[in-house]
N, C-alpha and C positions, 0 to 999 in steps of 0.2 A: 335849592339850598340843602336837600338833605343826601342827594348825589355827593356836593362837596364835602360834609360833614364825612361820609363814607369812603372817601378817595382820599382825605385826609389824613383819617386813621389808617389806614390801607399803605399807607406810602411812610407815615410814622412807624406803625409796625416793622412793615419790609426794612428801611433803613433801619433800626434796629439790631434784626436779624443780622443782616447782610453784615453791618458795622464789625458786631461782634464775632460772627462768623471767619470773617475775615482775619481779624484779632488770630483767633486761634491758629491761625496759618502764620501770622508775622511773627508773633511774640516767640516759637519753639525756633522757626526760622535764625531771628538774631542773638537766641540764645545759642545756636548752633553758629553765631558765626557766619551764617548766607546770608547773600545780600541781598535784600528786596528792592525792587526796581519802582515799584507802583502800587501803589497804596490806593483805592479807585471805590468811593461806590455811586454804582451806577457804571453802565460801560461809556466809552470814550471815543469812538470811532468818529472819524474826522476832527473833532475839536472835543473840548471839555468846557464845561459850563463855568469852573474852578480849579486851578493847580497851582501849587505851590511847593517849593523844591525844599527839604529839610535835611539835610548831611547825602545820604547818596540815595534817600525815596523820595520821589515825589508822590506828594497827596493831592486826591481831587476829586471832583462829583462832575459825573459825567450825564448825559443829558437824557439814555437812553436807560428809562427806569425797570429793567431785567434783571439785577442783583448786581452783584460787582465783583472785583476779585483784587489778588495782589499779584502783580511778575516776578516772580524769583529767579534768578538769575543762572543759564544753566536748566531750565527744564522743559520740556513739551509740555507745552501751554495752551489754552487756548488763543495765544498770541500767536505759536506755528513761526516763531522766533526762532527760522533754520540758521540764518547766516551764524552766531552764535555757537549753535551747536556743532560746526565743522572745526573752530577753533579747539585745540588743546582748553584739557578742563584746569578750570582756576581752583584754588583752595577756597576762595569764598563763591563757589556756585554749587547750586544743589549736587551737581552731576558728582560731585567731588567729595561728596559727605558719605559716612556710611551709611546700608543701607536702615538702619534701625533706627537712626538720626531722620534719615528720609522719610522714615513710614510715622513718624511720632509728628514731623509739621503735617503732612497729606492727615491725618488724623483730626489734629487740631480742630479744626473747623467743627467737626462733627461731635465731638465731645463736648465745644462748649455751649453747642444746641444742642446736645440732650442736657448737659450741666444746669442752663437758662431755663430750658422747658419746667425742669425741679425746683427751682429756684423761685420763677414766677410765681407757678403754682402752688409753693410752702407759703411764702407772702403774702397771698391773695390769701390761703386760709388762714392764717395767721390775723390778719387785718379785716375782712369781713366775715370771716367764717364757713361754714357750708350749711347753706341755708336748702333745704329741698320735698318734695309731695315725697312722703311714704308713699310704693304701691299698696302696702295693708288699710291706708286711709280711705281709697277707693271703695269704698263701703259697698255703695251701690253702681259700681262698673265704669266703662269707661264713654264717654259719647262718641260714635264712628262717624266724622263729619265731613268723611270724601266716599264715594262710591268705591274704590278698590278697596277697603276693609269689608265692605259689606260683599263683592267677587269674593275675597280669601276666603269668606266664611262668619267673619264676624258681625254682631249684632252691638247695637246700641244696651248697654246695663250688663255685658259679658267684663267679668274679671278675671285680667291675664295673669295668667300667677307664675308661669315658668317657660325657658326658652332652652331650647334640645335638653328638658330638665334639670334646666339649675335656675332655681326661684329669681324672679325677676324683682331686685328689692326698692328701686326709685321710677317712679310714675315717669320722670325724663327717658328712661333708658328702654320703654317699650317699644317707640318706632323700631330704633337701631335693633333691638334684639328681632325685631319682627322681619329685617330686611335680611340680617344675618342667619337666621336660626331654617332648619328644615322642620321642625316642629313647634309647636306654641299650643301649650295647654292654658287652657281655661274653666272657669266655674259659670255654667250659665243657669241659673235656676234651680242652682244646689248641685247641680250635673258637672262633675268631672269632666270634658272634655278636651281630644287631642287635634288642633287643627293640621293637616301638613300645610305647610309653604312651599310652592312651584317655584323650581330653579332660577325664573324669570320675573321673578317679583319686583325685582329694583329696575330692569326695561322699563316694567310696567308704571311703576312710580315715577319713574324718567318723561317717559311719554305723555304719561297726565299731567306733567309738573307739580306731583301734589307737595305741598310743603307741609300740611295740617292732615295729619289723618285719622288719630286721636288725640281727642281731649280731655281733661278731667269735665264729669257733668255740673252746670252752673244754675243758678238760679237764673229767672228770666226777669230781668230787670228792662223798664225800657229805655234807654237810649236815644231815641230819634224817633223820627213818625213820615211816615211818607205821604207822598201830595193826595191831598183829598183824605187823609185817616181815617177811619171809619171811629178808632178808638180813644182819637184824639176830640172828634164832635163831641164821643159822649162823655168826655170830661177826665180821662186817664192823665195821666202827667207824667213828664219827663222824670226819674229815679222812681218810681213807683214800682213795687214789686211785685206778680203774679202770684197767689197762691193757689187759688183755685180755679175751674170753670165751670158752672153750676155746680153739680157736687164733685166732680171727679176734683183732687187734689193735684194742684201742680209742684214739684217739688223742683223741677229742673225743664230750665228751657226745652228740652230734646221734648218733653212731653206735650207740648203747645200745640204745633202742626198736626199730631194725630186726630189731638182732644178737639182741636178744631172740626176736618173733613166732618163729624157726623152733624156738624151743624150748620153747615153750607144754607145763606139764604136763609136764615135766621137771627131770630136775637138769642143772644145769652145772656147771664148774671158772670157777670166777672169781678172776682176780687183782688185788692190789692192790697198791699201795706203801704201806706203814706204817712212818713213821721210818726212812726211804732204805732201808726193807728190801724183798724181794716178799713174797707172800705169798701161799697162794692157797685157795679155800676151797670148797667142794661146798654149793652154793643150788639149794633149787628154784624151778622158774617157775612163776607163777601162769597157769591158764589163759588170762587176759588178756595172757600175755607180760608180768609185773612181778615186780618181785622185791620194792619197797615200799621206796624210798629219797626226797628229794630232794635234787639237784645244790643247789653252794654258789652263788649269784651273785656271780662275780667282777666287780670294777672292774676296770678298763685298769691299773691302777697293781697291782692282783693280778695282774692278769696278766703283765705289764712283771715282780716281781717272784718268779713262778714262770716268768719264761725263755721263756713261750709265744710273747709276741711283745718288741719290743724297742721302745719306744716314742723319740720323734724330741724332743727338746729344743732350744730355740733361746732363747739368754740375752741380754738387750739392754742396751746402757750407758744410762746417760742421755740419749744426745745420743742416739741411734740408736733409742731407743723413741719418740720422737715419730713420723719416718715410718712407723714399722710400725701404731704408734695408727692415724695417717691412712688407710693401706691398711684393717686391719681394719674400721674405721668407713665407709669407703664400699664395702669388701665387703659389711658389716651391712646396711645403709643399700638397696643396690643387692638387693639381696635382699629387704629388705620391700615396695621399691618392685614388684619382681616380682610379690610374692604378695597384694599391694593392687592389683595390675591382673588378678588371674583372681577376685578377690572380684567385682568390676564385671560380671566374663562370667559373665552365669545356667548358663549350657550346663556348667562348670566344677562347680559345686555348692557353691563355696569359703563363699559368703556363710553354710551353713549352719554353717562354725565359726564364723562373728564370737564373739567371746567378751568378758565383761565384764571385770572385778574379778575374778570366781571365776578366771575362767579367766588372768588376769596374776598373781593370787596363786599359782597353782599351778605356775606356774614356780620358786617360788621352794622350794628344798629344806627337810625339815623337820625339818633342826639345823642351828644355823647356822654358816655356811659365809662366810668374808667375801669369799673368792675368787669364787664364783658370786655373792653379794649384789650387787657392783661392776659384773659383768660386763654381769649383769642391769639393772641400775640403767642403768648406759651403753648399752644398747640398749632399754633406756626413752627415753631422753633422744632419742635419733637418731628414736627411733618419735613422740614429742610434735612436735620438730623439724618432719617432714615433716606430722602431718596438721594441725600448726596453720599449716601454708603451703598447704594446700587454700583453693581460690576460692571459701568459702563464707562467706555473711555471719554472721556472731557469731563467727568461729573470724578468728585475725592475719589470715590470706591471703586474707578476704573486704575488710578494711580494707585490704590493702594492695593490692587492687585497684579500688577506688575510690577509692584515691590516684594508680594511676598512670592510670585514668581522667582524672583531674584534672589530672595533670601533661601529658599527651600534648595534650587539648582545649583547658589552658586557662583549664576553669572545671569547678566543683565539679557533683560527679554531685546532683541533685534532692532537698532535705534529705527530701522525703516518703518518695520510693521508696525512700534508704537505710534512713529506719525502718524501712519494709515490707519492706524484704528482712531486714534485722535482725530481727524479729519471725519470718518464715519459715524462716530459717537455725537461728533456737532450737528451731522445733518440731523440723528435721530433726535436729540433733543431738540433742533429747531425745526424739527416735523413736530413734535409731540406740541409744542409752544403754538406752531401757529393752529392746530388740529384742535389745542381746548379755546385756543380766544376765538377762532372760529364757531365752536360749538357757542360761548355767549353771543356771538353778536347773530347767529339763525334762533335763538331761542326771544331776542329781543323783537325780530321781524314777529 
């Protein structure tokens, strides 16, 4: 069921983005009286699921969910319709239009995706506000939940302050800052320390399949018991909050393991808070230093309600949400571009993490959440805009590259060269799609 919910969110998100992207080409094409032969959501090799002709344009839904397209008359595109290109140009064809009009038509999809990302971010900020855990509120430092953090030199309790000299304002930015920085500044027991981050940190992250590296330190609240649990047999119950073991105060769950190591094969007095009352229990500790319980996986909202951390909340009016949405979109796009640069550098190993539809789908939650859905859709819209603007033939950026060539030199690029470049570009794109989705499959094995 979780897979179906994730898949449904992915398909809906991509459908919205693809249709609006293609509308970005379709509308200026119609405005400049250019014939559009097809407008399709998804690709339709051999057959279509749905198709209907209105006027000169066939609208349809294909069966291959890898995007969508508009087929514009007189244009060398993925359809590779060479027969039409051999005929004299008609006034309603793309190739007959001035270069500046063709440039607007080709940039329309990218522009729509950019504006859509800004619009969605703006409206989600207006409707939901901006709720986050400020890094300054992590007064007792972070919890290192993966060995990769320890390998990089971090310890539980470190306060992570800055990335390459720039202050980290939000807790959620810590992991990304670590992956994209050369140096992280921490406060460890009052001492300011600079930790160099190795160039291959992303490769290490991918190889270990780490998803959570740093978490806020959380209280130790019992959520369940292991089989033959020693603490359950001693009277502890689900929702008990452990606050003391013998004379050691327990503020955070990460203190439990090290404390119990001192009492292997012994009995300890464990103090808990139950229904706002303090209660103590005599609990035997196993030879492995365990008492047999699972801690609660607390969300930031849970931690806020418990008073462990105070979340910061920003509300936006309908007017102020738009500049805030713009700033958020620029920040997200800049972050994505920085990550893309790392993929191009073989030394980082970031290319190993290139993923396809499975990786994108995994970003969506297993339960339908409209706030997360729209924020992910906004990010994917910005990502689609950037990727389409790359100067690769078969992408919008490739067409823009040839149009700029024509505008600067006053003559179009040779038709045969454009055709060959289009084929080459499609080979590159298909290879990337196969590689990315193969990575997803390999991760599942």
